[in-house]
C-alpha positions as CSV (number, residue, x, y, z in Angstrom):
1,X,0.1,3.5,5.4
2,X,1.9,2.0,8.4
3,X,5.4,1.9,9.9
4,X,5.7,-1.8,10.9
5,X,6.0,-0.8,14.6
6,X,3.5,-3.0,16.5
7,X,1.5,-1.1,19.1
8,X,-0.8,-3.9,20.4
9,X,-1.4,-7.7,20.2
10,X,-5.0,-8.3,19.5
11,X,-7.0,-11.5,19.5
12,X,-9.6,-13.0,17.1
13,X,-12.7,-13.6,19.2
14,X,-15.0,-14.8,16.5
15,X,-14.9,-15.8,12.8
16,X,-18.0,-15.5,10.7
17,X,-18.0,-16.9,7.2
18,X,-19.9,-14.6,4.7
19,X,-19.1,-13.8,1.1
20,X,-15.5,-13.7,2.5
21,X,-15.0,-13.7,6.2
22,X,-15.9,-11.3,9.1
23,X,-13.6,-11.3,12.1
24,X,-14.3,-9.8,15.6
25,X,-11.0,-8.5,17.0
26,X,-10.3,-7.8,20.7
27,X,-7.7,-5.1,21.4
28,X,-6.5,-2.9,24.2
29,X,-7.1,0.1,22.0
30,X,-10.0,2.3,23.2
31,X,-12.8,1.4,20.7
32,X,-14.0,5.0,21.0
33,X,-10.7,6.1,19.5
34,X,-11.1,3.8,16.5
35,X,-13.4,5.4,14.0
36,X,-15.6,3.3,11.7
37,X,-13.8,3.1,8.4
38,X,-10.3,3.2,10.1
39,X,-7.5,1.2,8.5
40,X,-5.7,-1.0,10.9
41,X,-2.9,-3.4,10.0
42,X,-3.8,-6.9,11.3
43,X,-0.5,-9.0,11.2
44,X,0.4,-6.9,8.2
45,X,-3.0,-7.0,6.4
46,X,-4.7,-3.7,6.1
47,X,-8.4,-4.2,7.1
48,X,-11.2,-1.7,7.5
49,X,-13.1,-1.3,10.8
50,X,-16.8,-1.9,9.9
51,X,-18.4,-2.1,13.4
52,X,-17.5,-1.4,17.0
53,X,-17.7,-4.0,19.7
54,X,-17.4,-3.6,23.5
55,X,-13.6,-4.3,23.4
56,X,-12.7,-4.0,19.8
57,X,-14.1,-4.1,16.3
58,X,-15.3,-6.1,13.3
59,X,-13.5,-6.3,10.0
60,X,-14.3,-8.0,6.7
61,X,-11.7,-10.0,4.6
62,X,-12.6,-10.4,1.0
63,X,-12.1,-13.7,-0.9
64,X,-8.9,-12.3,-2.4
65,X,-7.5,-11.4,1.0
66,X,-8.3,-14.9,2.2
67,X,-6.5,-16.4,-0.8
68,X,-3.4,-14.3,-0.5
69,X,-2.8,-13.9,3.2
70,X,-2.8,-15.9,6.5
71,X,-6.2,-14.4,7.4
72,X,-7.8,-17.7,6.1
73,X,-5.9,-19.5,8.8
74,X,-7.0,-17.4,11.7
75,X,-9.3,-19.0,14.2
76,X,-10.9,-17.9,17.5
77,X,-8.1,-17.2,19.9
78,X,-5.5,-16.4,17.2
79,X,-3.2,-13.6,18.4
80,X,-2.4,-10.9,15.8
81,X,-0.1,-7.9,15.6
82,X,-1.9,-4.6,15.4
83,X,-0.9,-1.2,14.2
84,X,-3.0,1.8,13.6
85,X,-2.5,3.8,10.4
86,X,0.2,6.4,10.2
87,X,-0.8,10.1,10.6
88,X,1.0,13.0,9.2
89,X,3.6,14.1,11.7
90,X,3.9,10.7,13.4
91,X,7.4,9.4,14.0
92,X,8.5,6.9,11.3
93,X,10.2,4.3,13.6
94,X,10.2,1.4,11.2
95,X,9.8,1.7,7.4
96,X,6.9,2.6,5.2
97,X,4.5,-0.3,5.0
98,X,1.3,-0.4,2.8
99,X,-0.4,-3.3,4.6
100,X,-0.6,-5.1,1.2
101,X,0.8,-8.6,1.5
102,X,3.2,-9.6,-1.4
103,X,3.4,-13.2,-0.5
104,X,3.6,-15.9,2.2
105,X,6.7,-17.3,3.8
106,X,7.3,-20.2,6.1
107,X,9.5,-20.1,9.1
108,X,12.3,-22.5,8.4
109,X,14.1,-22.2,11.7
110,X,14.3,-20.3,15.0
111,X,17.7,-20.3,16.7
112,X,18.8,-18.5,19.8
113,X,21.4,-15.8,19.0
114,X,22.8,-13.7,21.8
115,X,19.9,-12.4,23.9
116,X,17.6,-12.7,20.8
117,X,16.8,-15.1,18.0
118,X,17.7,-15.7,14.4
119,X,14.7,-16.5,12.3
120,X,15.0,-17.9,8.8
121,X,12.1,-17.7,6.4
122,X,11.3,-19.2,3.0
123,X,11.1,-16.5,0.3
124,X,8.8,-16.8,-2.7
125,X,10.8,-16.5,-6.0
126,X,8.9,-13.4,-7.1
127,X,9.8,-11.6,-3.9
128,X,13.5,-12.6,-3.8
129,X,14.6,-9.7,-6.1
130,X,13.0,-7.2,-3.8
131,X,14.8,-8.3,-0.6
132,X,18.3,-7.1,0.1
133,X,20.7,-7.4,3.0
134,X,20.3,-4.4,5.3
135,X,17.0,-3.7,3.6
136,X,13.6,-3.7,5.3
137,X,10.8,-6.3,5.1
138,X,7.5,-6.6,7.0
139,X,6.8,-10.0,8.5
140,X,3.3,-10.3,9.9
141,X,3.3,-6.5,9.9
142,X,6.6,-6.1,11.8
143,X,9.3,-3.9,10.3
144,X,12.5,-6.0,10.3
145,X,16.0,-5.6,8.9
146,X,17.2,-8.4,6.6
147,X,20.5,-9.8,7.7
148,X,21.0,-12.4,4.9
149,X,19.2,-13.4,1.8
150,X,19.4,-16.3,-0.8
151,X,17.3,-17.0,-3.9
152,X,14.7,-18.8,-1.7
153,X,15.2,-17.6,1.9
154,X,16.1,-14.7,4.2
155,X,17.0,-14.3,7.8
156,X,16.6,-11.7,10.5
157,X,17.7,-11.2,14.0
158,X,15.0,-10.5,16.6
159,X,15.9,-8.5,19.7
160,X,14.2,-9.4,23.0
161,X,11.8,-6.4,22.9
162,X,10.4,-7.4,19.5
163,X,10.2,-11.1,20.6
164,X,8.2,-10.2,23.6
165,X,6.0,-7.4,22.1
166,X,4.9,-9.1,18.9
167,X,3.5,-12.5,18.0
168,X,7.0,-13.7,16.9
169,X,7.3,-15.2,20.4
170,X,4.3,-17.4,19.6
171,X,5.8,-18.8,16.3
172,X,7.3,-22.2,15.6
173,X,9.2,-23.6,12.6
174,X,6.7,-24.4,9.8
175,X,4.3,-21.5,10.7
176,X,3.2,-19.4,7.7
177,X,3.6,-15.6,7.8
178,X,2.6,-12.6,5.7
179,X,5.4,-10.9,3.8
180,X,5.5,-7.4,2.4
181,X,8.6,-6.1,0.5
182,X,9.9,-2.6,1.2
183,X,7.9,-0.3,-1.0
184,X,11.0,1.4,-2.4
185,X,12.3,-2.0,-3.6
186,X,8.9,-2.7,-5.1
187,X,9.0,0.5,-7.2
188,X,12.6,0.0,-8.3
189,X,11.8,-3.6,-9.4
190,X,8.8,-2.2,-11.4
191,X,11.0,0.4,-13.1
192,X,13.6,-2.2,-14.0
193,X,10.8,-4.3,-15.5
194,X,11.2,-7.1,-13.0
195,X,7.8,-7.1,-11.5
């Protein structure tokens, strides 16, 4: 369980194809503070630490994870948002995030807006009913507030802090991102028989 508040930007330092894919991740987290078996959100994808390295860790992505997320696109040098799992008693600064990607979106546009930016994303049809104005959505693991939504897109406003402390500042129109709907919306949709 996560909050969508990014605490580090890591980097993929190696990609090893196996029966899925192993990735070596570099981070400013102290490796000694990251236990084997720890769950860490990697740009919104919950992956398990399987081995320590000098300046990070190794994770394994299954074929299903590769098929359903942007992990299959990551290469050596790819920068990724990182968040350690939530502990009981931690402040919930964003919203509750599983680290289970619901779908992929594409950045349609990035436009300056005041001191920040307005980003518009494509929205898969099966997620549209779970996205609401003033509701929460995780984009590459970042907890964001939805400012507008249509049947096939949504937009958010990014403040300068978020722009500078996440990988959103690296993004361009056409880039693909991981999307996770708010878990409350997911359960409401399930109860209404819509998912």
